[in-house]
C-alpha positions as CSV (number, residue, x, y, z in Angstrom):
1,M,-8.9,-17.3,18.6
2,G,-10.6,-20.3,19.4
3,S,-9.6,-23.4,20.9
4,A,-6.0,-24.2,20.7
5,A,-5.2,-26.6,17.8
6,H,-1.7,-28.0,18.2
7,N,-0.9,-28.9,14.7
8,H,2.8,-29.8,14.0
9,D,2.6,-29.7,10.4
10,H,5.7,-27.7,9.3
11,G,7.2,-27.1,6.3
12,H,5.7,-27.7,2.5
13,G,4.7,-31.3,2.9
14,H,1.9,-33.2,4.8
15,G,-0.9,-31.5,2.8
16,S,0.1,-27.8,3.1
17,Y,-1.0,-25.5,0.1
18,L,2.2,-25.3,-0.9
19,T,2.7,-29.1,-1.5
20,P,3.3,-29.9,-5.4
21,K,0.4,-31.8,-6.8
22,G,2.8,-33.6,-9.4
23,G,5.1,-32.6,-11.8
24,F,6.3,-29.0,-13.0
25,M,3.6,-28.3,-15.4
26,T,1.1,-29.9,-13.4
27,T,1.7,-27.7,-10.6
28,V,1.9,-24.4,-12.5
29,F,-1.4,-25.2,-14.2
30,D,-2.8,-26.0,-10.7
31,W,-1.5,-22.8,-9.8
32,A,-2.9,-20.5,-13.0
33,T,-6.5,-22.5,-12.3
34,T,-6.3,-22.4,-8.5
35,V,-9.3,-20.9,-6.3
36,D,-7.5,-21.2,-3.1
37,H,-7.4,-17.5,-1.5
38,K,-4.0,-18.4,-0.1
39,K,-2.4,-19.5,-3.6
40,I,-4.2,-16.0,-5.1
41,G,-3.0,-14.0,-2.3
42,V,0.6,-15.3,-3.1
43,M,0.5,-14.7,-6.8
44,Y,-0.9,-11.4,-6.3
45,L,2.1,-10.9,-3.7
46,F,4.9,-11.5,-6.1
47,A,3.1,-9.7,-8.7
48,I,2.8,-6.6,-6.9
49,L,6.7,-6.7,-5.8
50,F,7.8,-7.1,-9.0
51,M,5.8,-4.0,-10.3
52,F,7.0,-2.3,-7.0
53,F,10.6,-3.0,-8.5
54,L,9.9,-1.8,-11.8
55,G,8.6,1.4,-10.4
56,G,11.4,1.7,-8.0
57,L,13.9,1.5,-10.9
58,A,11.9,4.6,-12.9
59,A,12.0,6.5,-9.4
60,I,16.1,5.9,-9.1
61,A,16.7,6.8,-12.9
62,V,14.4,10.1,-11.8
63,R,16.6,10.6,-8.8
64,V,20.0,10.2,-10.5
65,E,18.5,12.9,-13.3
66,L,18.1,15.4,-10.5
67,L,21.5,14.8,-8.9
68,E,22.8,18.2,-10.8
69,P,20.9,20.9,-12.8
70,V,20.9,20.9,-16.5
71,R,23.1,23.9,-17.7
72,V,23.4,25.1,-21.1
73,A,26.9,26.8,-21.7
74,A,27.3,29.5,-24.0
75,D,29.0,27.3,-26.7
76,G,25.8,25.1,-26.4
77,V,27.5,22.1,-24.7
78,I,24.9,20.7,-22.1
79,T,25.8,19.2,-18.9
80,G,23.6,17.8,-16.0
81,Q,21.3,15.6,-18.3
82,L,21.5,11.6,-18.3
83,F,18.2,11.5,-20.6
84,A,19.2,13.1,-24.0
85,P,20.2,10.9,-26.5
86,A,23.7,11.2,-27.2
87,D,23.6,12.1,-31.0
88,Q,21.3,14.8,-30.2
89,K,22.3,16.5,-26.9
90,A,19.5,18.7,-26.4
91,V,17.2,19.7,-23.4
92,G,13.9,18.9,-25.0
93,P,14.4,15.1,-25.7
94,G,15.9,14.7,-22.2
95,N,12.8,16.4,-20.5
96,E,10.5,14.5,-22.5
97,I,12.3,11.0,-21.3
98,Y,12.3,12.5,-17.7
99,N,8.5,13.1,-18.1
100,R,7.7,9.6,-19.2
101,L,10.0,8.0,-16.6
102,F,8.1,10.0,-13.7
103,T,4.8,9.2,-15.1
104,L,5.6,5.4,-15.3
105,H,7.0,5.6,-11.7
106,G,3.7,7.1,-10.4
107,A,1.4,5.4,-12.7
108,I,2.9,1.8,-11.3
109,M,3.1,2.7,-7.7
110,V,-0.2,3.9,-7.4
111,F,-2.4,1.7,-9.7
112,M,-0.2,-1.5,-9.6
113,V,1.2,-1.5,-6.4
114,I,0.0,0.4,-3.6
115,V,-3.9,0.3,-4.5
116,P,-3.6,-3.5,-4.6
117,S,-0.7,-4.1,-2.4
118,I,-2.2,-5.0,1.2
119,P,-5.7,-6.2,0.1
120,A,-5.1,-8.3,-2.8
121,S,-1.9,-9.9,-1.2
122,L,-2.2,-10.3,2.4
123,G,-5.9,-9.5,2.6
124,N,-6.7,-12.3,0.4
125,F,-4.3,-14.5,2.3
126,F,-5.5,-13.8,6.0
127,L,-8.8,-12.5,5.8
128,P,-10.7,-15.9,5.4
129,L,-8.1,-17.4,8.0
130,M,-9.1,-14.7,10.5
131,L,-12.6,-15.0,10.3
132,G,-12.3,-19.0,10.2
133,A,-13.5,-19.5,7.2
134,K,-12.4,-21.9,4.5
135,D,-12.1,-19.3,1.7
136,V,-13.8,-16.1,0.3
137,A,-17.3,-16.0,-0.6
138,F,-16.8,-16.2,-4.5
139,P,-13.3,-18.2,-4.9
140,R,-13.9,-18.2,-9.0
141,L,-14.3,-14.4,-9.0
142,N,-11.4,-14.1,-6.6
143,L,-9.4,-15.8,-9.5
144,L,-11.0,-13.9,-12.2
145,S,-9.8,-10.3,-10.3
146,W,-6.3,-11.6,-10.5
147,Y,-6.2,-12.1,-14.2
148,I,-7.9,-8.6,-14.6
149,Y,-5.1,-7.2,-12.7
150,V,-2.5,-9.2,-14.7
151,I,-4.1,-8.1,-17.9
152,G,-4.4,-4.3,-16.8
153,S,-0.7,-4.4,-15.8
154,I,0.2,-5.5,-19.0
155,F,-1.7,-3.0,-20.7
156,A,-0.3,-0.2,-18.7
157,V,3.3,-1.7,-19.2
158,S,3.0,-1.9,-22.6
159,S,2.5,1.7,-23.1
160,I,6.8,1.9,-22.5
161,I,7.2,-0.4,-25.5
162,L,5.2,2.2,-27.7
163,G,7.5,5.1,-26.2
164,G,6.1,6.0,-22.9
165,V,3.6,8.2,-21.7
166,D,4.3,11.9,-20.2
167,T,1.0,13.2,-18.7
168,G,1.9,12.6,-15.4
169,W,-0.1,9.5,-13.3
170,T,-3.0,11.8,-12.8
171,F,-3.7,12.0,-16.8
172,Y,-4.8,15.5,-16.4
173,T,-6.7,17.2,-19.7
174,P,-6.6,19.1,-21.5
175,Y,-3.0,17.5,-22.0
176,S,-3.7,13.9,-22.1
177,T,-6.4,14.3,-24.8
178,T,-4.0,16.4,-27.1
179,T,-0.4,15.4,-27.0
180,G,0.9,15.0,-30.4
181,N,2.4,11.4,-31.1
182,E,1.4,9.8,-28.0
183,F,-2.5,8.7,-29.0
184,G,-1.7,5.1,-28.7
185,R,0.6,5.0,-25.4
186,V,-1.9,6.9,-23.4
187,I,-4.8,5.0,-24.7
188,F,-3.1,2.0,-23.3
189,M,-1.8,3.6,-20.1
190,V,-5.4,5.0,-19.5
191,M,-7.2,1.5,-20.4
192,G,-4.5,-0.5,-18.2
193,A,-6.0,1.8,-15.2
194,F,-9.7,1.3,-16.2
195,I,-8.9,-2.7,-16.3
196,L,-7.5,-2.5,-13.1
197,G,-10.3,-0.9,-11.6
198,F,-12.5,-3.9,-12.4
199,S,-10.1,-6.1,-10.4
200,S,-10.5,-3.5,-7.3
201,I,-14.1,-3.6,-7.7
202,L,-14.4,-7.7,-7.6
203,T,-11.8,-7.9,-4.6
204,G,-14.0,-5.5,-2.7
205,L,-17.3,-7.0,-3.3
206,N,-15.6,-10.3,-2.4
207,F,-14.6,-9.2,0.8
208,I,-17.6,-7.6,2.0
209,V,-19.5,-10.5,1.4
210,T,-16.8,-13.0,3.2
211,V,-17.0,-10.7,5.9
212,H,-20.9,-10.8,6.4
213,K,-21.4,-14.5,5.9
214,L,-18.4,-16.4,6.4
215,R,-17.4,-15.5,10.1
216,A,-16.8,-18.6,12.4
217,P,-19.2,-19.7,14.9
218,G,-19.3,-17.3,17.9
219,M,-17.7,-14.6,16.0
220,G,-19.6,-11.2,16.4
221,W,-18.7,-7.9,14.8
222,F,-16.9,-6.6,17.7
223,D,-14.9,-10.2,17.7
224,M,-13.2,-9.6,14.4
225,P,-9.5,-8.5,14.3
226,L,-8.9,-4.9,13.3
227,F,-6.9,-5.9,9.9
228,V,-10.3,-7.4,9.1
229,W,-12.2,-4.0,10.0
230,A,-9.8,-1.9,7.9
231,V,-10.2,-4.5,5.0
232,Y,-13.9,-4.4,5.3
233,S,-13.9,-0.5,5.3
234,S,-11.3,-0.1,2.4
235,A,-13.7,-2.7,0.1
236,I,-16.6,-0.4,0.6
237,I,-14.6,2.6,-0.8
238,Q,-13.2,0.4,-3.5
239,V,-16.7,-0.8,-4.6
240,L,-18.2,2.8,-4.5
241,A,-15.3,5.1,-5.9
242,T,-14.0,2.7,-8.3
243,P,-17.0,2.9,-10.8
244,V,-16.1,6.9,-11.3
245,I,-12.6,6.7,-12.2
246,G,-13.7,3.6,-14.8
247,I,-16.4,6.2,-16.5
248,T,-13.7,9.1,-16.1
249,L,-11.2,7.0,-18.1
250,L,-13.6,5.9,-20.7
251,L,-14.7,9.2,-21.3
252,L,-11.0,10.5,-21.6
253,T,-10.4,7.5,-24.1
254,F,-14.0,8.2,-26.1
255,E,-12.8,12.0,-26.4
256,R,-9.5,11.3,-27.7
257,V,-10.7,8.3,-30.3
258,F,-13.7,10.0,-31.2
259,N,-12.7,14.2,-31.2
260,V,-15.8,14.5,-29.0
261,G,-15.7,17.8,-26.1
262,I,-16.0,16.4,-23.0
263,F,-12.7,18.0,-21.1
264,D,-11.1,19.7,-24.0
265,P,-12.1,23.4,-24.2
266,K,-11.5,23.8,-27.6
267,L,-14.0,21.0,-28.2
268,G,-16.1,22.8,-25.7
269,G,-15.2,20.5,-22.6
270,D,-14.2,21.7,-19.3
271,P,-11.2,20.3,-18.0
272,V,-11.8,21.2,-14.5
273,L,-14.4,18.5,-14.6
274,F,-11.9,15.9,-15.4
275,Q,-10.3,16.7,-12.1
276,H,-13.3,16.4,-9.9
277,F,-14.0,13.1,-11.4
278,F,-10.3,12.1,-11.2
279,W,-10.2,13.3,-7.6
280,F,-13.5,12.2,-6.1
281,Y,-12.1,8.6,-7.2
282,S,-8.4,9.4,-6.2
283,H,-8.8,10.7,-2.8
284,P,-11.2,8.0,-1.4
285,V,-8.5,5.6,-2.9
286,V,-5.9,7.2,-0.9
287,Y,-7.7,5.4,2.2
288,V,-8.0,2.2,0.1
289,M,-4.1,2.2,0.2
290,I,-3.8,3.4,3.8
291,L,-6.7,1.7,5.7
292,P,-5.5,-2.0,5.3
293,G,-1.9,-0.8,6.5
294,M,-3.4,0.6,9.7
295,G,-5.0,-2.5,10.3
296,I,-2.1,-4.4,10.3
297,I,-0.4,-1.8,12.3
298,S,-3.0,-2.6,15.4
299,D,-2.7,-6.3,14.8
300,V,1.4,-6.0,14.8
301,L,1.7,-3.4,17.8
302,S,-0.7,-5.8,19.8
303,V,0.8,-8.9,19.3
304,H,4.3,-7.6,19.8
305,S,3.6,-6.0,23.0
306,Q,1.4,-8.8,24.2
307,K,-1.0,-6.1,25.2
308,K,-4.7,-5.8,24.6
309,I,-5.5,-3.2,22.1
310,F,-6.4,0.1,23.5
311,G,-9.8,1.4,22.5
312,Y,-10.8,-1.6,20.1
313,R,-14.3,-0.3,19.2
314,A,-12.8,3.2,18.6
315,I,-10.2,2.2,16.1
316,A,-12.9,-0.2,14.6
317,Y,-15.6,2.9,14.1
318,S,-12.7,5.1,13.1
319,S,-11.9,3.0,10.0
320,L,-15.6,3.5,9.1
321,G,-15.4,7.1,9.4
322,I,-12.7,7.5,7.7
323,A,-14.5,5.9,4.7
324,A,-17.0,8.0,4.7
325,V,-15.3,11.2,5.4
326,S,-13.2,10.1,2.6
327,F,-15.8,10.9,-0.3
328,I,-16.7,14.5,0.8
329,V,-12.9,16.0,0.8
330,W,-11.8,15.6,-2.9
331,G,-11.6,19.5,-3.3
332,H,-8.7,19.9,-1.5
333,H,-6.5,18.9,-4.4
334,M,-8.1,21.7,-6.5
335,F,-7.8,24.8,-4.3
336,T,-6.3,26.7,-6.7
337,S,-9.0,26.0,-9.3
338,M,-12.1,26.7,-7.4
339,S,-13.9,29.3,-5.7
340,E,-13.2,31.0,-2.5
341,V,-16.4,29.7,-1.0
342,A,-15.8,26.2,-2.0
343,G,-12.0,26.0,-1.0
344,V,-13.5,27.1,2.5
345,V,-15.8,24.6,2.8
346,F,-13.4,21.7,1.5
347,S,-10.7,23.2,3.5
348,G,-13.1,22.6,6.8
349,L,-14.1,19.1,5.7
350,T,-10.2,18.0,5.1
351,F,-9.5,18.7,8.8
352,L,-12.5,16.2,9.6
353,V,-10.8,13.7,8.6
354,A,-7.7,14.2,10.8
355,I,-9.9,13.1,13.7
356,P,-10.6,9.6,13.2
357,T,-6.8,9.0,12.2
358,A,-5.6,10.8,15.5
359,V,-7.8,8.5,17.3
360,K,-6.1,5.7,16.0
361,V,-2.6,7.1,16.5
362,F,-3.6,8.0,20.0
363,N,-4.5,4.3,20.5
364,W,-1.7,2.7,19.0
365,I,1.0,4.7,21.5
366,S,-1.5,3.7,24.5
367,T,-1.5,0.5,23.2
368,L,2.2,0.4,23.4
369,Y,2.3,2.0,27.1
370,K,3.2,-0.6,29.5
371,G,3.4,-3.4,27.1
372,S,6.0,-6.3,26.9
373,I,7.3,-4.9,23.8
374,A,9.8,-7.2,21.7
375,L,11.8,-5.4,19.2
376,T,11.0,-8.1,16.7
377,T,11.3,-6.9,12.9
378,P,7.4,-6.7,12.7
379,M,7.3,-4.3,16.0
380,L,10.5,-2.2,14.4
381,Y,8.4,-1.7,11.2
382,G,5.3,-0.6,13.3
383,L,7.3,2.2,15.2
384,I,8.5,3.2,11.8
385,F,5.1,3.4,10.4
386,L,4.3,5.3,13.7
387,F,6.9,7.9,13.2
388,L,6.8,8.3,9.1
389,F,2.9,8.2,9.1
390,S,2.7,11.0,11.9
391,I,5.0,13.5,9.9
392,G,2.9,12.8,6.8
393,G,-0.2,13.3,8.6
394,L,1.2,16.7,10.3
395,T,2.3,18.0,7.1
396,G,-0.9,17.2,5.5
397,L,-2.5,20.3,7.9
398,P,-0.6,23.3,6.1
399,L,-1.7,21.5,2.7
400,G,-5.2,21.5,4.0
401,T,-5.1,25.2,5.3
402,L,-5.9,27.7,2.1
403,S,-3.5,30.4,3.0
404,T,-0.3,28.0,3.1
405,D,-1.3,25.5,0.2
406,L,-1.7,28.4,-2.1
407,H,2.2,28.6,-1.9
408,L,3.1,24.9,-1.1
409,H,0.5,23.3,-4.1
410,D,2.5,21.6,-7.0
411,S,5.6,22.0,-4.9
412,Y,8.2,19.7,-3.7
413,F,6.4,19.8,-0.1
414,V,3.6,18.0,-1.7
415,V,5.9,15.4,-3.1
416,A,7.4,14.9,0.3
417,H,3.9,14.6,2.1
418,F,2.4,12.3,-0.2
419,H,5.6,9.8,-0.1
420,Y,5.4,10.0,3.7
421,V,1.7,8.9,3.9
422,M,1.8,6.4,1.1
423,M,5.1,4.8,1.0
424,G,5.7,5.9,4.8
425,G,2.5,4.6,5.7
426,T,1.2,1.9,3.4
427,I,4.6,0.3,2.2
428,M,5.8,0.3,5.7
429,A,2.9,-1.3,7.0
430,L,3.1,-4.1,3.9
431,L,6.6,-4.7,5.3
432,A,5.4,-5.0,8.9
433,G,2.9,-7.3,7.6
434,M,5.1,-9.5,5.4
435,H,7.6,-10.1,8.2
436,H,4.6,-10.5,10.7
437,W,2.7,-13.4,8.6
438,W,6.0,-14.7,6.6
439,P,6.3,-17.6,9.0
440,K,2.6,-18.6,8.6
441,M,2.3,-17.9,4.8
442,F,5.6,-20.0,4.1
443,G,6.1,-22.0,7.3
444,R,9.9,-20.5,7.3
445,M,11.5,-17.9,9.9
446,Y,14.0,-15.4,8.3
447,N,17.1,-14.2,9.6
448,E,16.4,-11.6,12.5
449,F,19.6,-9.8,12.4
450,W,19.6,-9.0,8.7
451,A,16.1,-8.3,8.9
452,K,16.5,-5.9,11.3
453,V,19.5,-4.5,9.3
454,G,17.3,-3.8,6.3
455,A,14.6,-2.2,8.3
456,I,17.1,0.2,9.8
457,T,18.3,0.9,6.2
458,V,15.3,1.5,4.8
459,F,14.5,3.8,7.5
460,V,17.5,6.0,7.1
461,G,17.0,5.9,3.4
462,F,13.6,6.8,3.3
463,N,14.0,9.9,5.6
464,L,17.1,11.2,3.7
465,T,15.1,10.8,0.5
466,F,11.8,13.0,1.3
467,F,12.4,15.1,4.6
468,T,14.8,17.3,2.3
469,Q,12.0,17.8,-0.1
470,F,9.8,19.6,2.3
471,F,12.8,22.0,2.2
472,L,12.7,22.1,-1.7
473,G,8.9,22.8,-1.2
474,T,8.9,25.7,1.1
475,Q,11.9,27.4,-0.8
476,G,9.6,26.9,-4.4
477,M,11.0,24.0,-5.9
478,P,7.9,23.0,-8.4
479,R,7.7,19.3,-8.5
480,R,8.1,17.6,-12.3
481,Y,10.4,19.6,-13.3
482,A,13.5,17.6,-14.9
483,S,15.8,20.8,-13.9
484,Y,16.1,23.7,-11.1
485,I,18.2,26.3,-9.8
486,D,21.3,26.1,-8.4
487,E,20.2,26.9,-4.8
488,F,18.5,23.4,-4.5
489,Q,21.5,21.3,-5.8
490,I,22.3,20.4,-2.0
491,Y,18.9,19.1,-1.3
492,H,18.5,17.3,-4.2
493,Q,21.9,15.6,-4.0
494,I,20.9,14.3,-0.3
495,S,17.6,13.2,-1.6
496,T,19.4,11.1,-4.4
497,L,21.5,9.4,-2.0
498,G,19.0,8.5,0.2
499,S,17.2,6.9,-2.2
500,L,20.1,4.8,-3.4
501,I,20.1,3.7,0.4
502,L,16.9,3.2,0.3
503,F,17.1,1.2,-2.6
504,L,19.9,-0.9,-0.8
505,G,17.3,-1.6,2.4
506,F,14.9,-3.3,0.0
507,V,17.7,-5.2,-1.5
508,I,18.9,-6.5,2.0
509,H,14.7,-7.7,2.7
510,F,14.6,-9.4,-1.1
511,F,17.9,-11.9,0.1
512,V,16.4,-12.1,3.6
513,F,13.3,-13.4,1.9
514,V,14.6,-15.7,-0.5
515,A,17.1,-17.0,1.9
516,S,14.0,-17.9,4.1
517,L,12.3,-19.9,1.8
518,A,15.8,-21.6,0.5
519,S,16.9,-22.8,3.9
520,G,15.2,-20.9,6.7
521,R,14.4,-23.0,9.9
522,K,10.7,-24.4,10.2
523,A,8.5,-22.1,11.9
524,E,6.3,-22.9,14.7
525,Q,2.7,-22.6,14.6
526,N,2.2,-19.6,16.7
527,P,5.8,-17.9,16.4
528,W,4.9,-14.4,18.3
529,G,2.2,-15.8,20.5
530,G,-0.8,-14.1,18.5
531,L,-4.5,-14.5,19.5
532,T,-6.3,-14.2,16.1
533,M,-7.4,-17.1,14.5
534,E,-4.8,-17.4,11.7
535,W,-2.4,-18.5,14.3
536,E,-4.8,-21.9,14.8
537,A,-3.9,-22.9,11.4
538,A,-0.8,-25.2,10.7
539,S,2.5,-22.9,9.1
540,P,2.0,-23.0,6.0
541,P,-1.8,-23.6,6.5
542,T,-3.5,-26.9,5.0
543,E,-5.6,-26.5,1.5
544,H,-8.5,-26.1,3.5
545,N,-7.0,-23.5,6.3
546,F,-8.2,-25.7,9.2
547,D,-8.0,-29.4,10.6
548,H,-10.8,-28.6,13.2
549,E,-13.9,-26.5,13.3
550,P,-12.8,-23.2,14.0
551,L,-15.0,-21.6,17.1
552,C,-14.6,-18.2,18.5
553,K,-14.2,-18.1,22.0
554,H,-12.5,-14.8,22.9
555,G,-11.5,-11.5,21.4
556,P,-8.8,-11.1,19.2
557,Y,-6.5,-9.0,21.6
558,D,-7.6,-10.6,25.1
559,Y,-4.1,-10.9,26.6
560,D,-5.3,-9.7,29.9
561,T,-7.7,-13.3,30.2
562,T,-6.2,-15.3,27.6
563,V,-3.1,-17.4,27.0
564,P,-1.8,-17.8,23.1
565,P,-2.2,-21.4,22.4
566,G,1.0,-23.3,23.5
567,W,2.0,-20.6,25.7
568,D,5.2,-20.8,27.7
569,P,6.4,-17.7,29.4
570,K,9.8,-17.5,28.3
571,D,8.4,-17.2,24.8
572,Y,5.2,-15.1,25.4
573,P,6.0,-12.5,28.0
574,I,3.0,-11.2,29.3
575,P,2.6,-8.2,31.5
576,A,2.9,-8.8,34.9
577,E,-0.3,-7.2,36.2
578,N,-2.1,-9.4,33.4
579,L,-0.3,-12.5,34.3
580,K,-2.3,-13.7,37.4
581,A,-5.6,-13.5,35.3
582,A,-4.4,-15.2,32.2
583,K,-3.1,-18.1,34.1
584,E,-6.4,-18.6,35.9
585,A,-8.1,-18.4,33.0
586,H,-6.1,-20.8,31.0
């Protein structure tokens, strides 16, 4: 995204940020005290992937429990229950363990994986690089936010050691303020989420100032990559919405510790007030989860089809539009507990958010039209995102419609919709981004064949797992139940089989990345032919990112007028109608 820098600084040596500073302990200390945004991004990435593994194990356990319904025979023998202790084979204890596992799965995946996943890892690593900056605006604050994330995660996961929490990841009152022996566990989980909020706020603040103050010379607002626009929009939500959940969880803890009536009706509180507070944060944060993923997809589809993004400004403005509208739609989570007038208002506002989202999908598909599409693994995940996110978005329409939501509320239809948007959107976009930027981050290529096998396995497993849950929901299967009637068994069996295939897909990706780090061939400076500024840095980047003064000379997606650095027709096919103009400009 500036003058071509032909830097052949490959591998982990020659001054890259990965170069060890000395012996083992010196290197560990260097990483533990670093203010380099790249190292902090990598630490976030591996921590988030570890938490994703823990949350995934809990999900697999939940799916295995639901493989068959719990049946109690006339003689009292119980079948179909995985979790009840052998010495007291009873429905109650098994259901309690099930409840704790799905709460753990939800809390880990939302607060410790999906919310920080893209901004904290890929955002930290690439935002300064894409802007031509040496680091984020507040490097020490960035390190502090990493340690706050670690401390919050330890608090939350320590609730398992204490026996687990069974409130659900939403911590709805009055249950979360009155459950019998859960006192310490609930407090630890809630305080973990509270602490994690500070990490989110500090990261968002850092990104906003970085975008405003540290852009390279010549880079205006509409010269920024769309990934930067998306991270910037989500950072605004993080800073404005996260304090609401912080105060709410603090009030919940305060009520629990001091027995004061805030949400508990027995003490004169209002449990619906908790829902308003919770969703006023949690619905905007859905877009903190998905907006950075949308930014990745914009970059991936343009680069891997070597075509100028269609409707750049519309996509950029739609990110800000989604951020704005996200603050006024929280009530659609509460249609069954609010007045008819409020329901109608929130239903209308809910449909409003579909407009900027649809703008993005239309522009992405238009970008692909007549592009030189290379079916690389990042592009494969880009296409998977388009398919899965579209299903997630369209299935949100009946949930935003009052008449159908009353039937589908708290059913498996909601579970399927949520996973198609959050996992089919955010996690697939994260995988697209990891495969797209892996050569730049670590200076190594991965095995393209096995990466594609992993992507296809993930796609098949995901749809088997969650598409069947739409049928379960429309037929009346409520979510969060440990058992069900026999008619639902076939759907649950297909869903559980799908979850195992999905897990296999992630295992394949794990080995692909490990093999890449161990013995992957060295990556070129610009393996995909990207025009954004991070491709001007070495692979992996040097400690201060660039060995020259970055200068913005063209737009991030100007494939019609600009040839990528080191351009070769064999490596970077450009659509025929753009080739003449590109050569002339070069």
